[in-house]
C-alpha positions in Angstrom: 79.0 106.9 95.9 80.1 103.7 97.2 83.6 102.7 96.8 82.3 99.7 94.9 81.5 102.0 92.6 84.4 103.3 91.9 88.1 102.0 91.4 91.6 103.4 93.1 94.3 105.3 90.9 96.7 106.9 93.9 97.0 108.7 97.1 97.6 112.3 97.6 101.2 112.7 98.9 101.7 116.4 100.3 100.8 120.0 99.4 102.9 121.9 97.6 103.2 125.5 97.4 101.0 128.0 99.2 98.2 127.8 97.0 96.4 124.8 97.9 98.3 122.7 94.8 98.4 118.8 95.8 100.7 116.0 94.9 99.8 112.7 94.1 101.2 109.4 93.5 99.2 107.5 90.9 99.8 104.0 90.3 96.7 103.2 88.1 98.1 102.5 84.5 97.1 104.9 81.8 95.8 107.6 84.5 96.6 110.1 81.8 94.2 108.4 79.6 91.0 108.9 81.4 88.5 111.8 81.1 87.2 113.0 84.2 86.1 116.4 86.3 85.2 115.2 89.9 87.4 112.6 91.7 86.9 111.1 95.4 88.6 111.2 98.1 88.4 108.3 101.2 88.2 110.0 104.4 86.8 108.1 107.5 85.3 105.3 105.4 83.5 107.7 103.1 84.1 108.9 99.5 83.8 112.7 99.0 83.7 114.3 96.1 86.0 117.5 95.0 85.6 119.1 91.5 88.8 119.1 89.6 90.5 122.6 88.4 93.9 121.2 87.0 94.8 117.5 86.6 98.5 117.3 85.2 100.6 114.3 85.3 104.3 115.7 84.5 106.2 112.8 85.8 105.7 109.0 85.8 103.3 108.3 88.7 103.2 111.8 89.9 100.2 114.0 89.5 99.5 117.6 90.2 96.4 118.4 91.0 94.1 121.7 92.3 90.6 121.1 93.5 88.0 123.7 93.4 87.8 125.4 96.9 91.0 124.0 98.1 92.8 127.5 97.3 95.1 127.5 100.6 97.7 124.9 101.8 95.3 125.1 105.1 92.3 123.8 103.2 94.7 121.2 101.3 96.4 119.4 104.2 93.7 117.7 106.1 93.4 115.7 102.6 97.2 114.5 102.5 97.2 110.9 102.6 93.9 110.3 101.3 93.5 107.6 98.7 92.1 109.0 95.1 88.9 107.2 93.4 87.3 107.5 90.4 83.6 106.3 89.2 83.8 102.9 87.3 82.0 104.6 84.4 85.1 106.3 83.4 87.0 103.2 83.6 88.1 102.3 80.0 86.5 98.5 78.9 88.9 96.2 78.5 89.8 94.4 75.5 89.2 90.7 75.7 92.3 88.8 76.7 93.6 91.8 79.1 93.9 90.8 82.4 95.9 92.1 85.3 96.7 91.3 88.9 94.0 93.4 90.1 91.2 90.6 88.3 92.8 88.2 90.8 90.2 89.3 93.6 87.7 86.6 94.1 90.5 84.1 92.7 91.2 81.0 94.9 95.2 81.0 96.1 97.0 77.7 96.2 100.1 77.1 97.8 102.9 75.0 96.3 103.7 73.5 100.1 100.3 74.1 102.0 97.7 73.7 99.2 94.5 75.8 99.2 94.9 79.3 101.1 91.4 80.7 100.3 89.8 83.3 97.9 91.5 86.5 98.0 88.9 88.5 99.1 90.9 91.9 98.9 93.9 93.2 97.0 95.6 96.0 98.3 97.3 98.9 96.0 100.7 100.0 97.8 103.1 101.9 96.0 105.7 99.1 95.4 103.3 96.5 94.9 100.0 94.7 94.8 99.0 92.5 98.0 96.3 89.8 98.1 94.5 89.5 101.4 93.1 85.5 102.0 91.6 84.1 105.3 93.8 81.0 106.1 92.9 78.7 109.1 90.7 81.8 110.3 93.3 84.3 110.3 93.8 86.8 107.5 96.7 86.5 105.9 98.8 89.2 103.4 100.8 88.4 101.0 102.4 90.0 97.9 101.5 89.2 93.9 104.5 89.7 92.1 106.2 87.3 89.6 108.3 85.6 92.3 105.1 84.8 94.3 102.7 83.9 91.7 103.9 80.4 90.0 100.7 80.3 87.5 97.2 81.4 86.8 94.3 79.3 85.8 91.5 82.6 84.5 89.2 79.6 83.5 89.1 77.8 87.0 89.6 81.1 88.8 92.8 80.1 90.6 96.3 81.5 91.4 99.1 79.1 91.9 101.7 80.8 94.3 105.0 79.8 96.0 104.7 81.7 99.3 108.2 82.7 101.0 108.7 80.3 103.4 107.6 81.2 107.4 105.2 83.5 105.6 102.2 82.0 106.8 103.7 81.1 110.2 104.1 84.7 111.0 100.2 85.0 110.7 99.3 81.6 112.3 101.5 81.6 115.5 
């Protein structure tokens, strides 16, 4: 399974107890509505499948997971801090008109002051926010995708208008 064939739903945070239970941060919206019996963890750049014994989301953004053959804290510890992926086949189909910030991948970012920054080549999901990556003046530039930064989105033309904080680009270009 390749990363392109999957979507990220969260990250394993820590072990919980001695019987191999894992606690995960789930930042995918409505993850409790998804139906799956296998998840994939990114380990050394590859997706490794794990069969699920139990997957519960008792609190918002928190999941408790038991994986098959991970029955002791010593077996669980090596997979802590790994990203969790599910195959695209279990991803819900979006209704027409549903658009999220993750859909900005491939859009052209245009800053109010600097003009065209380039195509968004990656969107990283951090617990606090989404981070976009563009290549501007042959340098990789990261900026947050948030209400304070995004000033407009043109879905038809594939353009996202941004107002980057003063000095942000200087950090990457100096």
